[in-house]
Each structure stands twice: as C-alpha cells, then as structure tokens.
N, C-alpha and C positions, 0 to 999 in steps of 0.2 A: 468580177463582182457577181453576186448571186441575188436573184429576186425571187421571193416566195409570195404566192397568193394562197392564203389559207381560207377556204370557204367553210362556213359553219351553217348548218341547218338544224334548228332547234326542234325538239319533240313537241313543245307547246309554248305558250307565252311565258309561263313561269320559268321554264327551262331557258328560254331566250334571255330573260332578264338576268338570271343567275350566271349564264355563260358570258353575257356581255360584260357584266361586272368583273368577271375573271379576266376577260380579254383586255379590258382597260387597265386592270391592276398589272397584268403582264407587260403591257405596253409602257406603263410608267417606269417600270424597272428596266426594260429591254433597251430603251433609247440611250441608256447610259452604259450598256455593255460594250466592251472593247470590240471594235470591228463593225459596230452597227453604223449604217449610213442613214437609214430611214426606217420608221416603224410606226404604223398607225392602224386604226380600226375604222371601218366604214360600214354603216348599216344600210341595207338595201332600201331604196325608195319604192320598190315595186313588189317586194316579197317580204312580208312583215316578220318572218321568223328566220331571216338570213342576215348574216354579216360577214365581212371579209377582213382578215388581218393581212396587210400588205407590208412586207419587210424587205429591206435590202442590206446585204452583208458584204464586207470586204472580200471574204473568201470562205471556203468550206471549213477551215480551222476555227474561224470566228463563230460560224453557225453552230459547229459541233460543241464549242465551249458554252454557247448560249443555251443549247438544248440540254446541257447537263446541270444547269443551275436549279436550285430549289424552287424558285418562283416559276420557272418554266414547267417543271415536273408537276407542281401542285396545281397551277392554273390550267394547264392542258388537261390534266386529270379531271378537273371540274367540267371543262368543256366536253370531254368525251362522255361523261355521265349524262350530259344534258342534250346531246344530239350527235350529229355526224360531222366530222371534219374531212375535208378533201384538200389535198395539197398539190399545188402546181409549182414546180421549181424551174427557173430559167437561169442560164449562165450568160453573162455578157461582158 
C-alpha cells in the first residue's frame, strides 16, 4: 500500500478558500477511484493557510491511474495556481 501526505500552503486567504474547494471536489471523486483505500482533507488548526490531503492507495498502478483522471488534473492545477504543494509518499 502507498500513503501520500500532500501538504498545501496558500498564497493568501482567497487562494486558500479556492484551493480547499478544489481539494474537497477532488476528494469526493477520488474516494470512488479503483484501488483507493482512504482519501481525506484536513485543515491545520495552527496554520490558517495550510491543509493536507491524506490518501492511501492499494498500489502504484492505482495511484498512477488516479493521477491521470480529469478531476485530478483539473483540481491539482487549481491548487498549484493558489499556492505550493509538497508531497510525502510512503510505502507499507
């Protein structure tokens, strides 16, 4: 299995709101993607412009298929316009 922690830091409050909306839209679709085990968004309680997407996938093939979907491409594009994404990936 693969676990991804995708940390997002917004440019400003407006960008945070737009990016969080995109992250939630992506989550709503991604939980139904083949090979998804868990997918959620968590807003930081201590850093007002930060959230994290935490996702777990069956294997790399499922993750690759997810990353090629139109909703992934569109919503990650929005997030990239609004701030910085940092990805941590773990295999277990």
